[in-house]
BADOLUM-840834 format. One record per residue (C-alpha): x, y, z; residue number from 1. Coordinates in steps of 0.1 Angstrom, whole numbers, plus 5000, padded with zeros to 4 digits. Example, Ala and Ser with C-alpha at 12.3 -4.5 7.8 and 13.67 -1.06 7.14 Angstrom:
residues 2
PT   c1   c2   c3 seq
PT 5123 4955 5078   1
PT 5137 4989 5071   2
***
This chain:
residues 804
PT   c1   c2   c3 seq
PT 5379 5444 4711   1
PT 5391 5408 4708   2
PT 5401 5389 4740   3
PT 5421 5357 4738   4
PT 5404 5337 4766   5
PT 5429 5307 4765   6
PT 5459 5330 4768   7
PT 5443 5350 4796   8
PT 5436 5318 4816   9
PT 5471 5305 4810  10
PT 5486 5337 4822  11
PT 5466 5334 4855  12
PT 5470 5297 4859  13
PT 5505 5287 4845  14
PT 5511 5251 4834  15
PT 5520 5231 4865  16
PT 5516 5194 4874  17
PT 5486 5186 4895  18
PT 5465 5217 4886  19
PT 5428 5212 4886  20
PT 5422 5235 4856  21
PT 5427 5228 4819  22
PT 5423 5247 4786  23
PT 5399 5228 4764  24
PT 5391 5258 4740  25
PT 5399 5236 4709  26
PT 5368 5215 4717  27
PT 5344 5242 4725  28
PT 5328 5245 4690  29
PT 5330 5208 4678  30
PT 5319 5174 4690  31
PT 5341 5156 4715  32
PT 5354 5125 4697  33
PT 5357 5106 4730  34
PT 5319 5108 4736  35
PT 5305 5073 4732  36
PT 5274 5088 4716  37
PT 5295 5106 4689  38
PT 5292 5078 4664  39
PT 5259 5060 4654  40
PT 5249 5027 4671  41
PT 5257 5009 4638  42
PT 5294 5019 4638  43
PT 5315 4988 4646  44
PT 5327 4989 4682  45
PT 5350 4966 4702  46
PT 5342 4953 4736  47
PT 5346 4981 4762  48
PT 5380 4978 4780  49
PT 5378 4974 4818  50
PT 5407 4972 4841  51
PT 5402 4955 4875  52
PT 5427 4967 4901  53
PT 5436 4956 4937  54
PT 5466 4953 4959  55
PT 5474 4916 4955  56
PT 5489 4899 4925  57
PT 5458 4877 4921  58
PT 5421 4886 4924  59
PT 5387 4870 4927  60
PT 5383 4850 4895  61
PT 5345 4850 4898  62
PT 5343 4887 4898  63
PT 5365 4889 4867  64
PT 5343 4863 4850  65
PT 5311 4882 4858  66
PT 5324 4913 4841  67
PT 5335 4892 4810  68
PT 5300 4876 4809  69
PT 5286 4912 4805  70
PT 5307 4916 4773  71
PT 5336 4936 4787  72
PT 5372 4931 4778  73
PT 5386 4925 4813  74
PT 5423 4928 4823  75
PT 5436 4926 4858  76
PT 5460 4953 4870  77
PT 5478 4946 4903  78
PT 5488 4976 4924  79
PT 5520 4962 4938  80
PT 5539 4977 4966  81
PT 5553 5009 4950  82
PT 5529 5038 4949  83
PT 5549 5057 4923  84
PT 5551 5027 4900  85
PT 5513 5023 4903  86
PT 5507 5060 4893  87
PT 5530 5054 4863  88
PT 5508 5024 4853  89
PT 5477 5045 4855  90
PT 5493 5072 4833  91
PT 5503 5046 4808  92
PT 5467 5034 4804  93
PT 5458 5067 4788  94
PT 5485 5062 4762  95
PT 5471 5029 4749  96
PT 5460 5031 4713  97
PT 5422 5030 4711  98
PT 5397 5035 4683  99
PT 5375 5065 4678 100
PT 5351 5072 4706 101
PT 5367 5044 4727 102
PT 5373 5048 4763 103
PT 5382 5025 4791 104
PT 5371 5020 4827 105
PT 5387 5010 4860 106
PT 5371 4990 4889 107
PT 5394 4993 4919 108
PT 5393 4978 4954 109
PT 5408 4990 4987 110
PT 5441 5009 4985 111
PT 5441 5007 4948 112
PT 5407 5024 4948 113
PT 5420 5051 4970 114
PT 5450 5057 4947 115
PT 5428 5058 4916 116
PT 5403 5082 4931 117
PT 5431 5106 4942 118
PT 5449 5103 4908 119
PT 5419 5109 4885 120
PT 5403 5136 4907 121
PT 5428 5159 4889 122
PT 5418 5167 4854 123
PT 5454 5167 4839 124
PT 5457 5130 4848 125
PT 5431 5120 4822 126
PT 5445 5134 4789 127
PT 5423 5130 4759 128
PT 5395 5120 4782 129
PT 5402 5083 4777 130
PT 5391 5072 4811 131
PT 5353 5072 4811 132
PT 5345 5051 4841 133
PT 5359 5048 4877 134
PT 5343 5025 4903 135
PT 5359 5023 4937 136
PT 5351 4996 4962 137
PT 5358 5004 4999 138
PT 5387 5027 4992 139
PT 5409 5035 5023 140
PT 5407 5072 5014 141
PT 5385 5094 4992 142
PT 5391 5128 4977 143
PT 5374 5161 4988 144
PT 5337 5152 4992 145
PT 5328 5186 4978 146
PT 5351 5183 4948 147
PT 5335 5170 4916 148
PT 5353 5146 4893 149
PT 5361 5159 4857 150
PT 5329 5157 4836 151
PT 5345 5131 4813 152
PT 5347 5105 4842 153
PT 5316 5086 4855 154
PT 5327 5080 4891 155
PT 5310 5057 4916 156
PT 5322 5048 4952 157
PT 5311 5019 4975 158
PT 5319 5024 5012 159
PT 5316 5001 5042 160
PT 5295 5018 5069 161
PT 5312 5022 5102 162
PT 5348 5021 5088 163
PT 5373 5049 5093 164
PT 5387 5062 5060 165
PT 5409 5091 5050 166
PT 5394 5122 5035 167
PT 5420 5141 5014 168
PT 5417 5178 5007 169
PT 5440 5202 4989 170
PT 5440 5240 4994 171
PT 5435 5258 4961 172
PT 5444 5293 4950 173
PT 5434 5306 4915 174
PT 5430 5269 4904 175
PT 5464 5257 4916 176
PT 5463 5229 4941 177
PT 5483 5235 4973 178
PT 5492 5213 5003 179
PT 5475 5179 5007 180
PT 5457 5173 5039 181
PT 5442 5140 5050 182
PT 5419 5135 5080 183
PT 5404 5103 5093 184
PT 5366 5101 5094 185
PT 5340 5075 5102 186
PT 5317 5065 5073 187
PT 5281 5072 5085 188
PT 5251 5054 5071 189
PT 5237 5070 5040 190
PT 5201 5082 5035 191
PT 5171 5059 5037 192
PT 5175 5023 5029 193
PT 5196 5029 4998 194
PT 5226 5042 5018 195
PT 5232 5072 4995 196
PT 5257 5098 5008 197
PT 5253 5135 4997 198
PT 5288 5139 4982 199
PT 5299 5157 4950 200
PT 5302 5122 4933 201
PT 5279 5092 4936 202
PT 5286 5074 4969 203
PT 5268 5046 4987 204
PT 5273 5029 5020 205
PT 5267 4992 5029 206
PT 5262 4975 5062 207
PT 5291 4952 5057 208
PT 5329 4951 5061 209
PT 5355 4960 5035 210
PT 5359 4930 5012 211
PT 5322 4925 5010 212
PT 5322 4923 4971 213
PT 5349 4897 4968 214
PT 5337 4861 4967 215
PT 5369 4845 4979 216
PT 5371 4866 5011 217
PT 5355 4858 5045 218
PT 5340 4893 5045 219
PT 5320 4885 5014 220
PT 5284 4897 5020 221
PT 5260 4886 4993 222
PT 5232 4911 4998 223
PT 5256 4941 4998 224
PT 5277 4926 4969 225
PT 5245 4921 4947 226
PT 5233 4956 4953 227
PT 5267 4971 4946 228
PT 5270 4950 4915 229
PT 5237 4963 4901 230
PT 5249 4999 4906 231
PT 5283 4993 4892 232
PT 5270 4975 4861 233
PT 5245 5003 4856 234
PT 5272 5029 4857 235
PT 5294 5009 4833 236
PT 5266 5004 4807 237
PT 5258 5041 4808 238
PT 5294 5052 4805 239
PT 5301 5029 4776 240
PT 5266 5033 4760 241
PT 5265 4995 4761 242
PT 5229 4984 4769 243
PT 5216 4948 4769 244
PT 5182 4936 4758 245
PT 5168 4920 4789 246
PT 5131 4916 4778 247
PT 5138 4891 4750 248
PT 5152 4863 4772 249
PT 5126 4870 4798 250
PT 5097 4866 4774 251
PT 5113 4834 4760 252
PT 5113 4821 4796 253
PT 5077 4830 4802 254
PT 5066 4816 4769 255
PT 5081 4783 4777 256
PT 5068 4781 4812 257
PT 5032 4792 4807 258
PT 5023 4789 4771 259
PT 5042 4763 4751 260
PT 5052 4741 4780 261
PT 5086 4738 4763 262
PT 5110 4726 4789 263
PT 5141 4731 4767 264
PT 5130 4766 4759 265
PT 5125 4774 4796 266
PT 5159 4759 4808 267
PT 5179 4775 4780 268
PT 5170 4809 4793 269
PT 5189 4804 4826 270
PT 5226 4812 4830 271
PT 5252 4784 4831 272
PT 5280 4805 4845 273
PT 5264 4807 4880 274
PT 5239 4785 4899 275
PT 5205 4798 4889 276
PT 5175 4795 4913 277
PT 5138 4802 4913 278
PT 5119 4808 4946 279
PT 5081 4813 4950 280
PT 5083 4831 4983 281
PT 5049 4825 4998 282
PT 5052 4787 4994 283
PT 5090 4784 4992 284
PT 5086 4763 4960 285
PT 5111 4763 4931 286
PT 5145 4749 4925 287
PT 5183 4756 4928 288
PT 5205 4746 4899 289
PT 5197 4733 4864 290
PT 5189 4698 4876 291
PT 5163 4709 4902 292
PT 5148 4735 4879 293
PT 5143 4708 4852 294
PT 5126 4685 4877 295
PT 5104 4713 4891 296
PT 5092 4726 4857 297
PT 5087 4691 4844 298
PT 5068 4676 4873 299
PT 5054 4703 4896 300
PT 5048 4735 4876 301
PT 5013 4726 4865 302
PT 4988 4752 4853 303
PT 4951 4746 4843 304
PT 4939 4755 4808 305
PT 4920 4785 4822 306
PT 4953 4802 4833 307
PT 4954 4838 4820 308
PT 4982 4863 4826 309
PT 4978 4901 4821 310
PT 5009 4922 4824 311
PT 5000 4953 4845 312
PT 5035 4970 4846 313
PT 5071 4962 4838 314
PT 5102 4980 4852 315
PT 5135 4972 4835 316
PT 5167 4980 4854 317
PT 5203 4973 4846 318
PT 5204 4936 4856 319
PT 5168 4929 4866 320
PT 5132 4931 4855 321
PT 5102 4936 4878 322
PT 5068 4925 4865 323
PT 5034 4931 4880 324
PT 5011 4905 4866 325
PT 4973 4898 4871 326
PT 4969 4860 4872 327
PT 4936 4844 4868 328
PT 4926 4807 4867 329
PT 4901 4781 4878 330
PT 4916 4756 4903 331
PT 4907 4725 4883 332
PT 4939 4706 4889 333
PT 4967 4705 4915 334
PT 4991 4734 4913 335
PT 5021 4726 4936 336
PT 5038 4759 4929 337
PT 5010 4781 4943 338
PT 4989 4756 4963 339
PT 5012 4727 4973 340
PT 4994 4697 4987 341
PT 4960 4711 4979 342
PT 4937 4690 4956 343
PT 4916 4708 4930 344
PT 4889 4729 4946 345
PT 4872 4740 4913 346
PT 4873 4776 4927 347
PT 4882 4807 4906 348
PT 4912 4826 4917 349
PT 4925 4861 4908 350
PT 4957 4874 4924 351
PT 4984 4899 4916 352
PT 5019 4884 4912 353
PT 5051 4903 4914 354
PT 5081 4887 4898 355
PT 5117 4900 4902 356
PT 5141 4885 4878 357
PT 5178 4890 4880 358
PT 5200 4885 4850 359
PT 5237 4878 4845 360
PT 5254 4877 4811 361
PT 5221 4880 4793 362
PT 5205 4850 4810 363
PT 5182 4845 4840 364
PT 5202 4842 4872 365
PT 5174 4842 4898 366
PT 5137 4847 4900 367
PT 5119 4858 4932 368
PT 5080 4856 4929 369
PT 5056 4872 4954 370
PT 5018 4872 4959 371
PT 4992 4874 4986 372
PT 4988 4838 4997 373
PT 4961 4847 5022 374
PT 4940 4860 4993 375
PT 4945 4828 4974 376
PT 4935 4807 5003 377
PT 4903 4828 5009 378
PT 4893 4823 4972 379
PT 4897 4785 4973 380
PT 4877 4782 5005 381
PT 4906 4773 5028 382
PT 4907 4805 5049 383
PT 4876 4822 5064 384
PT 4884 4858 5075 385
PT 4856 4855 5101 386
PT 4871 4825 5119 387
PT 4896 4843 5142 388
PT 4919 4820 5162 389
PT 4914 4820 5200 390
PT 4946 4840 5206 391
PT 4932 4867 5183 392
PT 4897 4868 5199 393
PT 4913 4873 5233 394
PT 4928 4906 5222 395
PT 4897 4918 5205 396
PT 4903 4908 5169 397
PT 4870 4903 5151 398
PT 4880 4896 5115 399
PT 4913 4887 5099 400
PT 4926 4915 5077 401
PT 4926 4896 5044 402
PT 4906 4900 5012 403
PT 4898 4878 4982 404
PT 4898 4886 4945 405
PT 4889 4923 4950 406
PT 4925 4931 4957 407
PT 4936 4918 4922 408
PT 4906 4934 4904 409
PT 4914 4968 4919 410
PT 4942 4974 4894 411
PT 4921 4964 4864 412
PT 4899 4986 4844 413
PT 4873 4974 4819 414
PT 4878 4937 4828 415
PT 4864 4913 4803 416
PT 4867 4875 4796 417
PT 4883 4875 4762 418
PT 4884 4838 4760 419
PT 4846 4835 4761 420
PT 4845 4814 4792 421
PT 4814 4825 4810 422
PT 4815 4823 4848 423
PT 4782 4842 4854 424
PT 4798 4859 4885 425
PT 4782 4892 4875 426
PT 4747 4878 4872 427
PT 4728 4886 4904 428
PT 4719 4855 4924 429
PT 4734 4830 4900 430
PT 4754 4810 4926 431
PT 4728 4815 4953 432
PT 4700 4802 4930 433
PT 4720 4771 4922 434
PT 4722 4764 4960 435
PT 4685 4773 4964 436
PT 4675 4749 4936 437
PT 4693 4720 4953 438
PT 4675 4727 4985 439
PT 4642 4731 4968 440
PT 4647 4697 4951 441
PT 4654 4680 4983 442
PT 4624 4697 4999 443
PT 4601 4683 4972 444
PT 4614 4648 4977 445
PT 4604 4650 5014 446
PT 4573 4671 5009 447
PT 4542 4663 5030 448
PT 4519 4679 5056 449
PT 4532 4702 5083 450
PT 4538 4683 5116 451
PT 4545 4693 5151 452
PT 4581 4681 5146 453
PT 4584 4704 5116 454
PT 4571 4733 5136 455
PT 4595 4726 5165 456
PT 4623 4724 5139 457
PT 4614 4758 5126 458
PT 4615 4773 5161 459
PT 4650 4757 5166 460
PT 4661 4772 5133 461
PT 4649 4807 5144 462
PT 4667 4803 5177 463
PT 4698 4792 5158 464
PT 4696 4823 5135 465
PT 4694 4845 5166 466
PT 4724 4829 5181 467
PT 4742 4833 5147 468
PT 4737 4870 5149 469
PT 4747 4874 5186 470
PT 4778 4853 5190 471
PT 4792 4850 5154 472
PT 4794 4812 5155 473
PT 4781 4795 5124 474
PT 4785 4767 5099 475
PT 4781 4767 5062 476
PT 4745 4754 5062 477
PT 4732 4781 5085 478
PT 4751 4808 5067 479
PT 4737 4797 5034 480
PT 4702 4797 5048 481
PT 4706 4832 5061 482
PT 4720 4843 5028 483
PT 4690 4829 5009 484
PT 4665 4844 5033 485
PT 4680 4879 5028 486
PT 4682 4874 4991 487
PT 4645 4864 4989 488
PT 4635 4896 5009 489
PT 4654 4918 4985 490
PT 4640 4901 4954 491
PT 4605 4907 4968 492
PT 4613 4944 4969 493
PT 4626 4942 4933 494
PT 4594 4925 4921 495
PT 4574 4953 4938 496
PT 4595 4979 4920 497
PT 4588 4962 4886 498
PT 4551 4964 4889 499
PT 4549 5000 4902 500
PT 4553 5026 4874 501
PT 4572 5051 4895 502
PT 4600 5026 4902 503
PT 4618 5023 4870 504
PT 4652 5011 4857 505
PT 4677 5030 4878 506
PT 4660 5018 4909 507
PT 4661 4982 4898 508
PT 4697 4986 4887 509
PT 4707 5000 4920 510
PT 4690 4973 4940 511
PT 4705 4945 4919 512
PT 4739 4961 4925 513
PT 4733 4962 4962 514
PT 4725 4925 4961 515
PT 4759 4918 4946 516
PT 4776 4940 4972 517
PT 4756 4927 5002 518
PT 4760 4890 4995 519
PT 4798 4887 4994 520
PT 4820 4876 5023 521
PT 4825 4911 5036 522
PT 4788 4918 5041 523
PT 4781 4883 5056 524
PT 4810 4889 5080 525
PT 4793 4921 5090 526
PT 4759 4904 5096 527
PT 4777 4878 5118 528
PT 4789 4906 5140 529
PT 4754 4923 5143 530
PT 4766 4954 5125 531
PT 4742 4978 5109 532
PT 4756 4976 5074 533
PT 4788 4968 5055 534
PT 4813 4993 5043 535
PT 4808 4988 5006 536
PT 4803 5026 4999 537
PT 4830 5027 4973 538
PT 4810 5003 4952 539
PT 4778 5021 4958 540
PT 4795 5054 4947 541
PT 4806 5038 4914 542
PT 4771 5025 4908 543
PT 4754 5058 4915 544
PT 4778 5076 4891 545
PT 4770 5050 4864 546
PT 4733 5056 4869 547
PT 4735 5093 4865 548
PT 4744 5106 4900 549
PT 4727 5106 4934 550
PT 4699 5131 4926 551
PT 4689 5112 4894 552
PT 4687 5079 4912 553
PT 4670 5091 4943 554
PT 4643 5108 4923 555
PT 4631 5074 4909 556
PT 4623 5058 4943 557
PT 4628 5080 4973 558
PT 4621 5058 5003 559
PT 4642 5026 4997 560
PT 4670 5045 4981 561
PT 4672 5071 5008 562
PT 4673 5043 5034 563
PT 4701 5026 5015 564
PT 4722 5057 5009 565
PT 4717 5068 5045 566
PT 4730 5034 5057 567
PT 4761 5035 5035 568
PT 4768 5072 5040 569
PT 4767 5070 5078 570
PT 4789 5038 5079 571
PT 4813 5058 5057 572
PT 4814 5086 5082 573
PT 4820 5063 5111 574
PT 4849 5046 5093 575
PT 4863 5080 5083 576
PT 4863 5093 5119 577
PT 4878 5064 5138 578
PT 4903 5053 5111 579
PT 4915 5088 5102 580
PT 4906 5084 5065 581
PT 4888 5108 5042 582
PT 4851 5100 5036 583
PT 4842 5083 5004 584
PT 4809 5101 5002 585
PT 4812 5138 4993 586
PT 4800 5163 5021 587
PT 4772 5176 4999 588
PT 4755 5141 5000 589
PT 4741 5151 5034 590
PT 4723 5181 5019 591
PT 4706 5158 4994 592
PT 4697 5132 5019 593
PT 4683 5159 5042 594
PT 4657 5169 5016 595
PT 4645 5133 5012 596
PT 4614 5117 5027 597
PT 4633 5093 5050 598
PT 4655 5110 5076 599
PT 4656 5105 5113 600
PT 4678 5133 5125 601
PT 4656 5163 5115 602
PT 4634 5187 5134 603
PT 4599 5184 5119 604
PT 4597 5222 5117 605
PT 4630 5224 5098 606
PT 4649 5244 5125 607
PT 4678 5219 5128 608
PT 4691 5188 5111 609
PT 4717 5162 5118 610
PT 4727 5162 5082 611
PT 4744 5196 5087 612
PT 4765 5181 5114 613
PT 4775 5152 5093 614
PT 4784 5175 5065 615
PT 4809 5193 5088 616
PT 4823 5160 5099 617
PT 4829 5150 5063 618
PT 4846 5183 5057 619
PT 4868 5178 5087 620
PT 4878 5144 5074 621
PT 4890 5159 5042 622
PT 4908 5186 5060 623
PT 4925 5161 5082 624
PT 4938 5143 5051 625
PT 4950 5175 5036 626
PT 4969 5186 5067 627
PT 4984 5151 5073 628
PT 4997 5149 5037 629
PT 5010 5185 5041 630
PT 4988 5196 5012 631
PT 4973 5222 5035 632
PT 4986 5239 5066 633
PT 4968 5236 5100 634
PT 4951 5269 5102 635
PT 4935 5285 5133 636
PT 4910 5302 5110 637
PT 4897 5268 5097 638
PT 4895 5256 5132 639
PT 4874 5286 5142 640
PT 4851 5280 5112 641
PT 4845 5244 5122 642
PT 4838 5256 5158 643
PT 4813 5282 5146 644
PT 4794 5257 5124 645
PT 4793 5232 5153 646
PT 4781 5255 5180 647
PT 4755 5235 5201 648
PT 4719 5242 5192 649
PT 4689 5242 5216 650
PT 4652 5240 5210 651
PT 4633 5272 5215 652
PT 4622 5279 5251 653
PT 4586 5269 5259 654
PT 4565 5275 5290 655
PT 4571 5239 5300 656
PT 4608 5244 5298 657
PT 4606 5275 5320 658
PT 4593 5255 5351 659
PT 4627 5237 5355 660
PT 4619 5203 5340 661
PT 4642 5185 5317 662
PT 4636 5181 5279 663
PT 4627 5144 5285 664
PT 4600 5154 5310 665
PT 4587 5181 5287 666
PT 4584 5156 5259 667
PT 4566 5131 5282 668
PT 4539 5155 5293 669
PT 4535 5176 5262 670
PT 4503 5172 5242 671
PT 4521 5180 5210 672
PT 4539 5150 5194 673
PT 4556 5175 5170 674
PT 4570 5194 5200 675
PT 4584 5162 5216 676
PT 4599 5151 5184 677
PT 4615 5185 5179 678
PT 4630 5184 5214 679
PT 4645 5149 5207 680
PT 4659 5161 5174 681
PT 4676 5192 5189 682
PT 4691 5169 5216 683
PT 4704 5144 5191 684
PT 4719 5171 5169 685
PT 4736 5186 5200 686
PT 4750 5152 5210 687
PT 4766 5149 5175 688
PT 4779 5185 5177 689
PT 4798 5177 5209 690
PT 4810 5144 5192 691
PT 4822 5163 5161 692
PT 4840 5189 5183 693
PT 4858 5160 5201 694
PT 4869 5148 5167 695
PT 4881 5183 5158 696
PT 4901 5189 5190 697
PT 4915 5153 5194 698
PT 4921 5141 5158 699
PT 4928 5174 5140 700
PT 4942 5196 5167 701
PT 4959 5168 5186 702
PT 4948 5180 5220 703
PT 4954 5155 5249 704
PT 4925 5136 5265 705
PT 4927 5156 5297 706
PT 4927 5190 5280 707
PT 4898 5212 5294 708
PT 4883 5217 5260 709
PT 4882 5179 5254 710
PT 4867 5171 5289 711
PT 4842 5199 5286 712
PT 4826 5184 5254 713
PT 4829 5148 5268 714
PT 4808 5158 5298 715
PT 4783 5178 5277 716
PT 4780 5150 5252 717
PT 4773 5125 5280 718
PT 4749 5148 5297 719
PT 4728 5151 5265 720
PT 4729 5113 5260 721
PT 4716 5107 5295 722
PT 4687 5131 5288 723
PT 4672 5110 5261 724
PT 4643 5089 5274 725
PT 4647 5051 5272 726
PT 4616 5047 5250 727
PT 4628 5073 5224 728
PT 4627 5059 5189 729
PT 4661 5074 5180 730
PT 4679 5056 5210 731
PT 4700 5035 5185 732
PT 4715 5067 5171 733
PT 4735 5074 5202 734
PT 4757 5043 5201 735
PT 4785 5061 5182 736
PT 4785 5093 5203 737
PT 4784 5072 5235 738
PT 4814 5053 5222 739
PT 4834 5084 5213 740
PT 4827 5102 5246 741
PT 4830 5071 5267 742
PT 4865 5064 5253 743
PT 4876 5096 5269 744
PT 4862 5094 5304 745
PT 4885 5088 5333 746
PT 4865 5087 5366 747
PT 4849 5054 5379 748
PT 4816 5072 5382 749
PT 4815 5083 5346 750
PT 4827 5049 5334 751
PT 4798 5032 5353 752
PT 4773 5056 5338 753
PT 4786 5049 5303 754
PT 4783 5011 5308 755
PT 4748 5015 5322 756
PT 4737 5035 5292 757
PT 4751 5008 5269 758
PT 4729 4983 5287 759
PT 4699 5005 5280 760
PT 4706 5006 5243 761
PT 4712 4968 5240 762
PT 4680 4952 5227 763
PT 4690 4916 5225 764
PT 4692 4913 5187 765
PT 4703 4942 5164 766
PT 4727 4958 5189 767
PT 4744 4927 5202 768
PT 4776 4945 5191 769
PT 4772 4966 5222 770
PT 4791 4939 5240 771
PT 4820 4946 5217 772
PT 4819 4982 5226 773
PT 4817 4975 5264 774
PT 4847 4951 5260 775
PT 4865 4979 5242 776
PT 4859 5003 5271 777
PT 4871 4978 5297 778
PT 4903 4974 5276 779
PT 4913 5010 5272 780
PT 4901 5025 5306 781
PT 4927 5007 5328 782
PT 4955 5014 5303 783
PT 4987 5025 5319 784
PT 5006 5032 5287 785
PT 5001 5069 5289 786
PT 4984 5094 5266 787
PT 4972 5079 5233 788
PT 4963 5097 5201 789
PT 4928 5096 5185 790
PT 4938 5068 5161 791
PT 4957 5048 5187 792
PT 4926 5046 5209 793
PT 4904 5032 5181 794
PT 4930 5011 5162 795
PT 4916 4978 5174 796
PT 4879 4983 5168 797
PT 4861 4976 5136 798
PT 4837 5004 5125 799
PT 4811 4978 5117 800
PT 4802 4973 5153 801
PT 4791 5009 5156 802
PT 4757 5021 5145 803
PT 4748 5057 5136 804
***
């Protein structure tokens, strides 16, 4: 049975003006000759025809010129005062003789935009599909937001947020449009920062008034106009398959600026139709206009021979190119564009630079360049992250949140110096040895017998070193001295490894790597604050992986490597808990460390171990990340699993326990050192179990501070802490639990007990950071700002002041 579909549709939907249905059966089985991709790119084409339309007889000349600069054949079409005559003009456009696959576009403003949208929303008003593009700026009315434009038309609408516009709808029945209804509605802001509205056709809102895209009106708003222009140009290029090569002119500009130092080549890449400008945002250096740019690039854009650029990524849009570039140089001459007013420091600098280049008419119109200026200043020695201004110290800031070259190196893989310029930065102790040689030479010149004055001077230096650790004040000489002393101590350990047959290559490799990590600014800053260790665990993980894994390395030298890994892994755990980040060390590292010869949180009889608690904390850190990122749902079953694994443990009952004495009294009078050590181990494990449960209930479950479960474990944790005798050798281990539990107490009696215990732990040297913890307590306890989350409580404290 043969069915004539076209006749069937025509019978149901008779020919009538304004219908929104059309028979296109003749085109179903062959290419549409109006498709711009129908012919090959080599086929000769004319410039795309573009009509600009608005109410007035004259229009913004700059806008017309901008479209012409982009290689469009532009003609202005005034709307006039008669709506019917304007519709006739629009119909006549479709009758214009055009070549094969040629279409035209309309960019309309205001009332003209509203008329065009209403007219071309009906399929019959675009015979032969000649209109391929329709862009409407702030129309006074729009068609049905749920009604799509015919597929042959690429439509784009720009609206002014907050304005009232008409929304026109037509009732339909079997494809025939009925009565026209228009209601007034306020334009709401679109989604996110892009202002996109969820209509059937692309529509964006702008925080500006109607007229924002016309340069000759008072309502002109540059930011909105530039953003709308990019979107309009993108729609036009796509509709006409008319794409421009933006990379060529950009590379010519970069070649002239950085490589050939060719001023003419550089300046010729900038547009002459508008006033070009270049701005380096961190320093506000650059120029506006051809004359200033010529002077800037000729006299002030200096770069040393060591300058090396590596393109990391490039994003090409319709009218702009965004480059992410790794820039590396040695500051051997003045560079006013990046370090204005700074003489050569002879320091090496690596920084990531983001360049956003806007183009008009195939030429550079503006260039905005961004980088981390604080990182540059750190690398040239003009900014010390540890020298916090007085205003910052008053609010508890211990270190400025800036980094050096490591930020730039983070994006590189397999970095190498292809130019052959050796800087020896990867040779352990290279720079320190140079400093040491200079001091040794000076010492030989003044060598002689040891005098009383020299002995007195040594005592003064020792006292200065102690002060250095306690209050964080220092100068470059004392800092260098401390650095060299530490380096010498580690080198002694390396020498010992070299002469003992059991301490082979992986051990030495790891120790050398630790030297490199320990003696950078981050670790020295940690030393100045009396912290236990620096948080370089990411670097240590990479080194361990390179050397064959944790087990392979630990087996070569158990004691020193277990100590190092224990320090790094516990600091990792501290950071993970108070900063809400996943741990860098995997949870199973604790199982491996627990089997090693050096571990201070284990019952000598193997009945309990702190490593099992740390393993659960690490798992909870990963679970917190999964639930926060919505990769996993918060599950009561998982909470119950954590609760079961962290159920507090107690030492087996002894006869001494049965007479009512405390665990500390038992350990004091017991004749068995092993039994006393076991009691202390069980108590320490129990302290951290309560701490871990506080982390579970507060950070993961989000329970408030005063919740009975939270307060129950706060009191239990503190009770266990107060049980530990003052002479116990694991007293330092309770700093972190005391800090966590103490942050959640509320009564004055409990607060005093916490501060008294902190004074007990303080031993005048290593734990000078206790002062920072006490200051933290005194800051948060009187807070009247209401309930705080786990992360809000610890947001202003560095994990380096806490010692596990």
